[in-house]
N, C-alpha and C positions, 0 to 999 in steps of 0.2 A: 796903515802900517803894513809893511811887506812881511810876508811869511818867510821863514827860513826853511830851505829845503834840507831835509834829512840827508846825511851823507850816504846812507844806504840806498836812497832813491837813485842817486847817481850811479851807484854800483849796478843796480837792477837795470837801469837804462842801458848802461854800457854792455851788460850781458845780453840784453835783448837785441841790441844793435849787432853784436857779434853773431848771435844766432841767425838773425836776418841775413847778414852778409854771407854766412855759411850756407844758408838755404839757397841763396842766389847762385852760389857756386855749384851746389848739388843739382839745381835745376839745369844749369848750363851743361852739366854732365849727363843729363837724362835720368837722374835719380829722383823721380817725381814723388815717390812715396816718402822719401826722406825729407823733402822740403815742405810737405803738407802738415806734419804734426806740430812743429814748433811748440813742443811740450804740451801742456794740457789746455792751451787756448782753443783747441779745436776738438769738436766731438769726434773727429776722425783719428784722434791720437792712437787709440787701441788698434784699429784695423790697419793703421799705417805702420805699426811696429810688430804686431804679433800675428803670426799665421793662423792660430786657432780663433782669433777674434775676427779675422778677415775671411775665414773659410777658404784660404788659399795663400799663395805667396804675395805679401804686400806689394812687392816691387812690380807685380803684373796688374794690379788693380786700379792704379791711379794714372790718369792721362795728363798730358801736357797742359790742357786747358784748365783742369782742376788746380794744378800746381800754380799756374799763372794767376788764377783768381786769388788763391790764398796768399801768394807773395804780394800781390797788389794791395790786398786788404791789410796785411801786416805792415807793408811799407807805409800806408796811410797812418796806421796806428803809431808807428815809430816816429814819423814826422810830427804828429800831433803831440806825442810825449816830449819830444825835443823842444818844441815851442813852449809847451806848458811848463816844463822844468826850467827853461831859460828865463821865463818871465818871473819866476818866484824867487 
């Protein structure tokens, strides 16, 4: 028997996709600290947002390579979620 996907699951996925696409645009603009946090999915959320948690300006702490890695991992997660939700 196929399970029914809750309507709000689709909303959360749409919001995640929007955040991911926004992060990609920020990455292209060189705003690496802003594309790393993707809310609380990352242990780097606080230092990517708050200078007192980062002991400095967050925008100067994160490099392109870190942002690329996070975007790649989040992209994989978004693709997995899309497949998972479309099967249910």
